[in-house]
N, C-alpha and C positions, 0 to 999 in steps of 0.2 A: 641274409641269405639268399636272396635269388640272383646271383648273381648267375648258378647254371639253370636259370628257368630259360622254355623255350616260349613260344609263343605260345599261344590257349590253343589253337586248333593241332600246329607241332605237337604240344603236349601232348595233347587227347591221343592225337595219332601214335603215339611214343607209347604211351600207357596201357593203348587195346593191342599194341603189337607184344606186348608180354599175358596175353589173356585175361589182363583186367576186364569187368562188363561196365558197360558203357556209364554206366550210373556211378562207379567208382573212381573211374576215369575223371566223370566230368566234376563231381564233389573233389575228388585232389586238389583241380586247378584252382580251385579259390580257395587252396592254401596255401602260400607265397614257399613256405620253410620247406612242406612235406614234398613242394612241384621240385623243388631247387634237391631234397634229400632225394628222392626217388630217383629222379634224370639221372643225378651224378651215380647213384646205383647201377642203373643200368646204363652207364656206358664204360666206369670201371670192373660191370662183370662182365665185356665186351658180348651182351644181346641188342647189341641197338636197332637189328636186324629180327628183332623177334624172337619165343621160344613157348614153351609149352606152359599150361595153363597152374600147372603144379607149383615146376621153377619161378613163371612169372606173381606167383602168391607170395613166397618166401620170401621173395627179391622185396616184392612192398611189405613184408613184416618187417624184414630188415628195416628199411628205408623209413617207415612209421614208428617201429618199437624199438626197436634197437640200432639206431640210428647213430649216438654217439659212443658209446663206449663196446662199439669192433673196430674203431678207425685199425688201428693197429692191424688187427688179425683179418680183416677183408679182405682183400687179394687170397689170403686161404682160403677163405669161407665161403668165395664167392665160388673159386675154381671145384669145392664141391658139391655146393650148390647146382650150377649150371650142368657138371658131370653124375647128375642123381646118385652123388656117393650118401647126398644129405637130402632126402624126399619129403619127408613128413615134417610139423612143425614141433612133435615130441623130440627131432634130431635134432633140430634148428632147437630151440630152448634148452639141448644137451649140449650144443655146442658156443652156446652163451654162457650158459655156467662155466664152462670150461674157460672162456677167454676171461672171464669174470676173475677168476681164480686161481689162474697162471698167467704169468707175466712173461714176455717174449724169451727169456731166458732161459724161459725155464720151460717150454714151451717141446714139445714131444710129439712127431705125429704122430705112432703107433698107442701111446696113452688117450690120444686124442681119438682118433678113432672109433679106440674100443670104447670111449666114455659117450660117443655119438651114432654108437648099433652102427658104423661106416662098413658094408661087405655083408650084415648081417640080414638072412634073406629068411623070410617068416611070408611059409606056403599056404594057401587059405585049408589046406588038413589041419596046419597046427593053429589055426584060429577054428575049425570047427573044433577042431578039440577041447580048447580050451574054454572055449565058449560050452560047449556039452555040460564041461565041469562045472561050470557054474551056477547054470539053468538046474543039472541035478541039486546043489546044495540049498537055493532057493525055487525049488518045483511046487511047496508048499504054498507061499508067499504069495509069487506068481498067481499061481490057480484060485488059489481069494481075492487080490486085487486086480487081476486081471488085466485089461487094456490100460490101468491106471499106475499099473507098477512103471517103475522110478526105472526107466531105459537106462538113464546116464549113469546107476548105482552097477548097474551091468555092463556096461562098455565098461569102467572103470576098472573092476571085477578082473576084466578081458589083457584092457593093456597094463595094466600092474605086473599080470606076468608074462605078457608081449607087450612090451614098451617099444620096438620098434616096429610095430603089427600098421600095417594099415587101416587110419583111421575111420575110409567107407568100407573097408570090404567089410571090418568088423563091423560096422552098422548093420548090413544088409546082412550077415549074417544072422543077429542076434532079435532082428527084425522077422529070420525065414523061421526063425527056431521058435519065436512066439505065436506064430501064425501057424505054427504044425501047433503046438503045445493046445491052445485056444481058440482056434478055429478063425470064422471070420467075427469080424467085430459085430455086438450087438445092439439095439436100442441102449440096452442097462451100461453100456461099456462106456456109451456117450452124456452119459449124464450126470452133473455135477454133482458129487457126495452131499448129501445135507449134513451143516454142522449141526450139532446135540448143546443145547442150551446146558448148559452147566450150572448151577446153583452161586451163586454172588459169593463168594468167600468171607472169610469174615476178617478183620479192618488186622488185627492179628497177622493171621494166614497172611494175608497181602501185601504187606510188609516184608514176612520173613519171606515171601516168594519175590518180591522188588531186593532182596539183599543176594540172595542166592542167584537173581537171573545180571549183576550185577559183571559187566566185561572186569579180567583180568585186566590191568590196565599195561599201556603198552610198554612195549622198551624206552621209546624215546620218552613217555611220559615220565617214565620210573626215573631215565637217565637222560639229559635230554643230549646231549654229548655224546648222544650212542653211535648216530650217524655218521660222525667226522671219522675216519682213517685213523688210524695210525701213520705215522710217518714214515716208517716203510713200505707203506698199503703204496705211496704219495708214485711209487713203479710205472700204477697202474693209471695215471694222470694222463690224460690227450686231450688233442681236441683237432678241428680242425678250420682254417677261415677258407671259404671261396672268395677267386680271383677272377676279374672281369675277364681275364682273357682265356677263363676254361681250366687253370691248375688251380688244385687243391695245397693250402700246406698244413701237412702234419707233425705233428709234432705231441714228446709223450718223453720220458725220463727211462735213462735205463741204469740197468741194476750199477755200471761201476761208475756212473757218475754220482745216484743216490748214495750208493756205501761212501765216498768221501763226503759227500755234506750230512749223511748220519754221524761219522766219523766228528764234524767239529761239532755238530749238535751234540752228541752223547745222546742219540736216539731220541730225544728229549723234544716234547710239542714247542714250537715257537710260536706267538702267535702277538700283534701289533692291535692296538689302539688309537689311530690316527688321526684325532678331531683336526680339522683347520681355526685356529684361534682367533675366530672374526665373528665373535658372540657366543652368548651362552647355551651350555649345553642343553637340551631338551629330553622331552622322553624319548624319544626315536635313537639320543644317543644310549639311553639305559638300557638297550637292548645288545648295540654294539656290544658296551662293557659287560655283558651277561655274557655275554656268546664269547669275545678274544680273551676279555680275563678268568672267565668262569674254565672256559676247557682247558687252557692252560695249569689252570690249581686243578683242576678235576683231573690233570692227566701226571702233575707232578712237574709243570714244565716252568716254563718262562716266558712275559707278556711283558713289551714294553709300551710304556706310553709316549708317542711319539706323535710331536704339533705338525701338522703339515701345514710350514709355514712359509710359503711363495706367494705367497704376494700380501707385499708388507703395507697396502694403504689400508686395507681394511684386517690386520692386527693389529694388537694390542697387548701391552702387557699386560692389561689390566682382563684380560681372557685368557692369557697363559695360566697367571695365579689362578684365578675362578675355574679352572680348568685340572688344575694338581690338586686345590681346593675339595672339588666336589667328586671327582674321582674316589678318594679317600671317604668321603664321606658315604659316599657308595656304596664302602668296605672292601672296598681293588685296593688291591700294595702291587706296584709297578714295578717288574724285575728291574728295569733300568729305565730314564728318562731321556730319550734321543731329541732331535729336530730335523727334520729334512736338510734344514741349511745349513749342518753340520757336514754335509754329504757336497756341497754344491759345487768346491773343487773336482770332486770327480766327475759330478755330471755335466759340470761345463766341460774337464778333457773325453769324456766321453762324445759330447755334442762335436768337438772339432775334427775327433778323427771318423768321424762319422761324415763332415763332411769332405776330409782328403777322400771320405770312400766315395761319394758322388753320390752318396744316399741322405743330405740335407741339405737344403741351400735357403740363403737368404733371399726373402720375400719383401713387396714395398708393398702388397694391395692394404688398402682399408678395410675396414671390414662392411663394408656397403659392398664392395669388387668382391673380396673373396665369399661373399654368400649368394652375387652374382655368378659368380666362377663355378661354386659348390655346384646352386640350383641346374645351370648348364652341362655339370659333367669335365670341367676346358680346365684344363693343367692352365698355372698361372705363366703369365710369359716372362717370368725368372726362374721358373725351374728347370730349363737345362744351362743359365747362367754360369761360364765358368769356377773349377775347383776353388783357381787363388783369388780370385774377387770374392767371390762369399765367406773363406778365408780372410780375405782383408774388412770385410764390412763386419761380419761378426766382431772379428777385435776391436772394431770403433763401435760398436755396440755395448759392449763388454766397458772400454773406456769412455763410455756418458759422449761420444761425438756423433751422434745422428740423435736425433728427437724422438721423444716416446709414437709411438703412434705410425713412425716412416718406418719402420725395416721390423720381423719376426722372422726366423729361425724356423722351417718348415719340415718334417720327415716329410722324404719323396715314399708316397706309398702307391693309393690305386682311386685317382680322381674319377675313375668313369665305372667305380662299381656302385650297382645297389643298395649296398649298406651306406649308409652315410659316416657313417662310425671308421668306414676306412679310408675316407678322404686325405689328403696331405695335414696333417695333424699339426699346431705349432707348435713347436716345443718349446721355444723361447721367447718372451713377450722383455718391452723394455718398460721400468716401470722409473722414470730419475724427477728425483721432483723440479720445483720450475725455476729455479737460481740456473739447474744444469743443462735446460732446453735452449733451443737456439731462440725460441720465446723471450724465455727469461734473460739469455744474453744481451737481447735490442734492451730490454728494460735495466737488464745494470750498467750500461753505458753512463748511466746516472751517479755512479760510485766507477770510473776510469777503469780505477789499476785493478779492482778487488772485479769490478765484470770481466777486465781481461784475461787474472787468473783462471774465473770459473770456466772464462769459454775457452780459452786455451789448453785447458789440464781438466776439464771437468771433474771439477770437487766435489761438488754439490750434490750427494746421490738421496733421492730417498732414503728415509733414515729406519734400518729394519726392525722391530724390537728388541731381536736373537743376535743377528750376525751382523747391528752395528750400518755403514754407511761403505763397505766393501763394493757394492753391488749392485749396481744397477738394472743389471736382467736377471730376469727371473724363471727358471723352469715351469711348462705345466705341470698339474696334475698326473696327467696321461705321460710324461714322457719321468718324472721324478717317482712317478707309487710304486711300480711295479719294481724301478730298480734298485729301490732302496730296503725294496721287501729284500731282494734280496745279496745285498750289502749286509743287510742285518739278519741274513740266512731263516729267514722264514716261511715256514712249514705250512701254515693252516694260512692264506691271506683271505679276510673276509671283507666281504664286498657287497655293496648294494646292488640291485638289478640292475640300475643302469651304469653304474660303473663299471659291470660284468660286461655290460651292449661293449661301450667305450673298451674296453680291455682290448678288443678284437685287435684292434690295432698291433699292443703287447708285442708277434712274435717279427713286426716290423721296424720296430720303435730302434734296435743297438741294427742293421742290417748289414752287416760289414763284407768284404771283398776277399773271396778265397781263396787267390795272387796274395794279397798282405798281410792274411791274418796272422802267418807262422809271425812276419817282420816285427808287428806292429807287438806280437807276444815279448818279443825280443829287444825291441828296444825298450820297451815300458818297462820288463822283467831288468835292466843291468841300466837302465840309467835313472831309474827313480828310488832312490833310496827312503823316501820319509811312506813308513809303513802303512798308514790311511790310506796312499795313492797305490801303492802295490794291491789293494785287496782291488782295485777298479782295477788293473789290468789284470788278476786269475781271474776277469771274470771270461778271457779270453780261454784259457786252460784247457777245457772241455772241448771237443769237436765232438761234436756227438750225430747220430745217423738219421734225424729226423727231416724228413723226406717232403718233399716238395713234389708230385709228382704231377711226368710230364708226360704222358705215356709210351712213347718208344725211345725216350731220351733216361728214362729209371733206371733200365741196366747202364750206359753208360754211367748214371750221377754216384748210381751204387760206387762202379767200378774205381773213380779220381774221390771217393769220401775215404771207401775203404786206404786207398794209397793214404791221404792224405792223415789221418787216424794212426797207420802204421808208422809215417815219420814224427808226429807228436808224440808218440807213444813212445819213443824210442829218450827224444829229448826228455820229453818230463822228467824218465828214470833218473835221469844223468844230475837235471838239477831244481834243488833246494827243495826238497822232496817232502821236509818238517816244515814249511812254512807255507808249502800249498797245501797239507794236509789240515793246519792251523786256520790260513787262511782265507782259502780255497772257495771259493762258489763256482758256480756250473752253468751250463749249459748254451748250447747256439744250435740253432736251427739253417738249412740248407735252403735254399732256391737257384736249380741250374746250377749257376759257377759264381754263388753268393753263400756264405754265412749268414747266420743271424743270432746277434747275441741275443740269445731269449733270455732276459735273466732272472725270470720267475717258475720258469715252465715245471722246478722241479715242486713247485708249488699247490698245495692242495686249494680251488678255490671255492671260497663258503660264500661271505655275505659281511657286509661294514651297517648296514642300518640307520639310516637317521629315517629308517620305516619302518612296520612294525607287521609279521603275518598274522594270518587273521586264525587259518587253524591249521594243524601238526600235518604231514605230508611222512608217515615213513619212510624211511629212504635204508638198501643195503647198504652196508657201507663201501660193497664192492662196486656198487652204484655212483657212491658220492666219488671212491675213489678216483672209478673209473673217467668219470664226466669234470667229478666239483659242484657241488650244488650253488646257484644264485639266490642266496637267502635279502628277501625284502622289512625292511620295518615299513612302520607306518608313512605312510607321506602323511595320511588319515586318521586321524579320531577324530569323531567329530565334534562340531561346536569349535573348533579353535582352528587356528595357520601354526603348522610348523617351521610354515619357510623362511630360513631363518634373513632374508632379503625383508619377508613380511611383518618378521617378527621384529627387526633393525628399526623396521620403519613406523611401526606404533609401538614402539620404547622413546625414540626421538624427536617422535610430534605429539609426546604426553599424551597420547592413548591411555595409556595405563602407565604406573607407576614404576617404572623402570623395569631391569633383566629379570628381577625375582618380585615382581607381582605376582601376587597370590591366586589369579585369574588364568594367568599360565601355564601351559606344561612345560615351563624349561624346572631342567628339578631345582633350581636356587626357589623358583616361585612353589612349585612342590613342596619343600622343605620349608619354607616360610608357612606356606598355610596350613602347614602340621603334617603331610604326608612321610614316611617312613619309610628310610631306604628297601626297609622288610616287605612293603606293602609294596613298592615298587620291580624289586626282584620279584615277585613273587608273582604279578599282574604281565612281569617277562616272561619266567615259566613258563605262564600258562599256554603265551601263544603258542610256544614250539617255535623249534629253533627250522624253519620252512620258507621253500618260495610261497609269498605272499597270492594272493585270486585277482590281488585289486580290490577287495570288498573295506569297506569301514569298519573300522570299529568302533564301537558304542564307548562313552567316556562311561558309562555305566558298568562296566566291568570293570575296568580300574579303580571305580568306587566301589563298586563289590569286596576286592581284595583290599582295600583301603580300611570299611569297617571290619571286615575280616581280623587284624589288626589291632584296630585303635578298639575293637572287643574286649580283646585279650588284656592290653596295655595301657589302657585308660582308664585312670578312676573317676569314682560316677561324683558331681557334684549337683547344685539347683544354683543357676541365675533366670532370676525375670528379664524378656527383654523390652515391654515395655507398660512399667507396672501400676497395677490399680491398688486403690487402699483399703483394706479390709480391718474393721472396727472389731473384737471382737468383744462386744458389749458383756459377755460372762463372766470377764476375765478381768482378777483388778488388775487396776492401769500399772503398776509395780511388781506386779510378775513377772520373773523369767524362767521357763523353766529350759535345760537342757536338753537333746533328744538325739539318740544317736543316729546317724545315718550312715546307709551303706556305701564305703568306698566299690564295690566288685559286688555283685548281683546275688552268686553264689557261697556268698563268706561263712564259717561257721561262727556261730555267735561265742564260743570259747575264744574269738582270735579278737585282740584289742585294735590290733594294726588294722583289720578291715573294716574299722567306722571311724568317726570323725563325728566332731559336736556342732549343732545346729538349735541356736535362739528360737523357741516359741514365745511371743510376747500379746500384748492386747493389738501391738498393728501386725500385722503382715500385709502382703504384697503377692499380688495374683497377676499374672496377665490378664492383660485386656480381652485377649479373644478367649479367656476362659470364663466370659461371663455375658449373657443374653437376658434380656427382656422376656421374650417371649423362648418357652422350653417346648421342647420335642420329645418324640418319644428315641432319636438315632442321635440326640445331643447331651453327650454326658459331661458337662461345664455345670456351670453354677448360674442360678437364675432365682428367681424370686420364690420364695418355700421351697426350693430345691436342696438339697443336702449333697456331699461331694465331701470326699476323703482328702482332709492334708498328706501328701507324701511322708513317711515316718510322724504323723502327728495323729490329728487328728479330724473326727468329721465335723464340717461347718457347716449350718443350715442360715440361710440369707433369709435374714426377716427384715430389710428396708435399705431403700437406694437410695443415696443424697445426690441431688443433681446439682450444676452449677447453675448461675442464673439467665443464663440460656433455656434452662432446661429440658436441652438436652444432650449436652455432655455429662456424664456419671463421673463424680467430684469423688465420690467414697462409698460402701458399700457397709452395713453393721451386720453381724453375724452372731449366732450364739456355737460353741465348740460345745462337743460331746462328753465329756471329760471320760468317762464312764467307757466310750467304744460302743455301745448297744446298736446305734445305727448303723447298718452294712452297705453304704451309697454304690454305687457302679464305676462311679467317675473318681478318678485319682488326679489331681492336679500336683506339681509342682510349682513353689512357694519359697520367699524370705521373709523374714522377720525382722523389725528392731532390734538390735544387741542389747537396747536398755532402755526406756522413757525417752522419748523424744530425742533419739538418734539415727538417725539412716543409718541401713544397710552399707556398705561400699559400692560406690557407684565405680564402673570400668563399662569403656567403650565394647560396643559386637559390633565388626564385621562380617557383613553377612554379603559370603560369594554365590556369582552365579553362572552359569556358561555365560561366557564372553562375546557369543556370538550367536543369534539369533536363529540361522540355516544349521542343517545338521553339515553342509559340507560347505562350505565360504566360497572355496577358492572358483566354483561353479557360474559366480556371479561374475567371473573377470576383474578386470577395472572399476566394479561398485560392491568390491568388497566390504570396502570400508563402510559402507551406509550397514550394512549389516550389522554391528555390531550395537550388543546389544545395551541402553542406557540404562538401563535397570542393574543389570552384574555385580555392581557394588552397591550396599546398600548397608549406610554408619550408621548405627545405634548409638547413639553417644547417651544416653543416662538409664543404661541397664543397672537394677541391682541385684549383688552375689553376696554369697555366702561369705562370712568374717575367714574361712579358711583358704580364699583363693589369695590371701590379702601379700602372700608370702610365696609367690607363685615368679620364677623366673623366667624369663625369652627361653619357648620351643615346648614350655613345661605342657601336654595336653591330656585333653581330659572330656572326659562326655557329660553334655547338659543336659538334664535328664530332661527329655521329650522332644529334648530341638537337634542334639546332633552332637558331634565332636568340632573341641576348637581345642585352638593352640595360642598361647601368649606371642604377640608380634615383637616386634624388635624397634616399633615404634612405641612402647610402654617407655614410662617416667615413672617416680617416687609419686606414691600418690593418683597415680593415673594405669589404671592396665586397660589394654588394648588388647579385644580376642580375636583371631581370625577362626572362621567356621569352613573347615576342614571338607565335612561331606556331611549331610545331613544324615538323620534314622531312618528307617527303613519306612516307609509313607504308611503310617497305618494309627496314629491320632488323626491326621490332615482328614478322611474316608468320614463323607456322610458329618459334617460337622462336632467330631468327635476330638 
C-alpha cells in the first residue's frame, strides 16, 4: 500500500499544508500504510495546495479511521468536507454511518444532508441557551463538586440537544458558565479527593458483588457468527488497490449484479472449506471448519468441502480420504464435495483468453531469475513477447512438450509496485513426470520405440490423485482460488490474513480488453454447448462500473462504460435469460479501456485459518460488509509446529510416530490422544472469529477446554503407574472384599450405574511416589508409622518396610488397615489390589505425553528447530496395574485415572495388553508440596 507514498520530507510538507501539527505529520510517515492512505485522500480531495486546519483534520480522520469503508462514497464526502458543508467530527461520524447503511443505489442526497446536519447553523445564542438549561438542571451537583464536576457529561448533554454545534464553542461556553457560577479555583478545588476506606465485605457478599459485576456477554460471544453480514449485505463490499503509476482500483458490488447472484443462491449463505490434500489436518483447520461449516449451518446455508488440489506432487489419496473422514468426525456435514481440479478446463480456457487479450504471457525465467527481477522491480524479458507466441508455447506446455521448470504462465500485473503481492504472479506451472521431461526422454532412449512415443506425444504426465494423468500444467492457488469461489457461488470466502494479502492481485487475474469483451461473450455463448463450460463464459455477462480512477480521465471512462452497459443489457434481455439466472456469475472491474473479470468481488472476505486469533474484536456487520474481515488462525500455539512442511518432515523422518502421533496437534493426533471434537470446537469458539494480533496462544488454553469436556464425560477409575506392593498384615490371606467405587464424583448413592466394584485383598499396590521413608508436614503420602486413606477403602498405617538385597530399594511395605475407619488421615491414595490371592492385577501400558518442543515458539530457532524437540515428550510405562473393570474397554474409550489425569485407549491395544494415552493431566494440585 505504499505505492502512493511520497518521499518522507515531501510527505511531511504535504501533511503540514493541510493543517496537521508537526508531531502528527512526523508520526504519520512512520506508518507507510497511513501515509499512503492520507496521501491518496489529499489528492482525491483536491487539496494538495493546502487547506484550513478543520478540513485537514477531517480528512486525516477519513484516512486513518474510515479509509476502507468509504471507498465508494469518498468523492461525495470530500466535496462536502472541502466545501465546509461537513465541518465537525459529529457530522463526519453521521456521514460514515449513513454510507455504512445505504448502498450506492439507495443513496439520496436530501436524506444524506438531513442525516449529517448539512446546512444546519447552530448560533452561539443557541449554545448559550442549551448550556444554561443544562446548568440549571445540574446546579446543585455542580455547586457541591465545584471544579471536580465531570465537564464531559455537561458537554454531552448540550451536544445531545444540539448535535451539530461546534464542539469548541460548546466547550468555551461551558467553561465560562462554570467560572460565572463558581468563581476562581481555590486550593481545595485542586486537591485530589480522599478515598474513604471501606470495611471488607463478607466473602458471600464479595461473591454476590462479583456475580453482579460480571459484564453481559457480547453479541459475538453469544453468537460468534454475528459479525458476518447476510449475503444481501455484500452490496457494501468494496476494496481498493494502489498502483505504482498512481492509479487506484476501486471495486464494489452493484445491486443489479447482486440480485442475480441472490437469485441463483436463493439468498442463502454459501461457504467452502478448501484444504489442500497434502497432509493431515491440524487444529488450525478446526478453526476454518468452525467458521465455514458453522456459519453455513447457523444461517441455514451450504458449505462445500473443496479439495484445493493444484499440486499433484504433494497430494495423495490418503490425505483426501483422511480429510473427509476427519471433517465428519469433527461433526460437520458438507453440502457437496468438490475439487479445484473439477474446474481445470474452465481455468485453462480463461488462461488462454487472457493470453489472447494481452494480459498473460509465457515466461522462461527460473526461480532465481524471478527472485532477482522481483527484487529489482524489473519486468521479465519475456513479458512483451507476441501474443501468438505465448499461445503456442502455452499449448506446448499443456501437451507436455516443454520440460518442467522451463516455462510458466504469468499475469501482467504491476512489477513496479511497492506491494510485492502485486508483482506478476505465476498462473500456471508445469508438473510433468520424469519420463515426460526432455531429460527423461534422453533416458528413455534405452527403450527406443517406447521412448520415441513418450517424447513425441508427451504421454506420461505426473498422475493426479483425482484428475488422473490428463494434465501436466496446473494453476496456482492465487489464479484458481478466487475463480472457483465464483463458479461455486460462494457468498463468504473465508481466508487467512496471508491469503488476504496475496489476493490483492485478484482484481487483475482475469483482466480483459474492453473492445473484445462482448465478442468473447458471444463466441463462448454460441459455440460452447457444454453446460460447465458455459458457466465460465457467463462470468463475463455482467459489466459493472467499478472504476479505476485516473483523475481527469474519470468522466470519459464513465461515459464509455455506460454506453457499453446499455448495449450489453439490451443483448442480455434477448439471450437465454433462464440460463443466465441459473448459472450466472458476476463481476467485472475496469481500468481505463479495460475490463477485469473479477470473479470474487461479490464475495464477503473473511478468513481461512490454518491460524487462530487470540482475542475477539467486535465488528459491526456494516463494517464487515464494507471491508470484509481478514481472520487469522494461529500460526502458533505454544510448544509445537503447525507448518505442513515441518510436520511432514518430522513425520517422514520418524521424529514422531506418524501423522496421528498424540504429541502433534493434528486432528488425528488429538483424536488418538483422546481429545473430543466438542472440546476442540469449544476451544475454537473461545478464540472468537477475529483478526489475530500475532500473539501466541498457550497450549494450556486448549487443555482447559479438554478438561472441561472430559470432566463431564470420562468415568473415574484407578490405575497405578509404578506399583509398590503393600501387604495388609491384619487381613486374612484368602479374604477379598468387594468395595463400591464411584464412576462419577457427584453420583447419587441410589444410582447403581454410577458405581463399579473394586476388590480389596491382603495385597494392594500404591504408586512408588506415594511412599517416603521420611515424613514431613506438607506431605500427605504414606511413611513409616503414618496413616493414609485408600480411596473408597480403608485407612492403612505403615508398620514395616522390607528392602531388597541392596538395602536401598524398597521391595514391599507392611501395613495394617482400620476396618472401623476410626482413623481420619489427611492423605488419600489411589490403589489397585489383587483380585484373588496370588493373582496380579491386569497389566496395562500407559504412554505419558508432554510438550513436543521445549520452547514455546520453536519456529524462532529457524534452522535449529529440530534441536528443540523434547526427548522426554513420550514416556512409556509398560507395567502399570489397573482395576479389572478396564479389561473390557475399546479403542477410543476415555477415562479419568484418579489423581493422574485423563486417558484414552490407544489403537495399539491388543487382546490381553491394553495401551492408554494420557490426554491431559489433572489440575496440578497433588504435585504441590509433595502432596
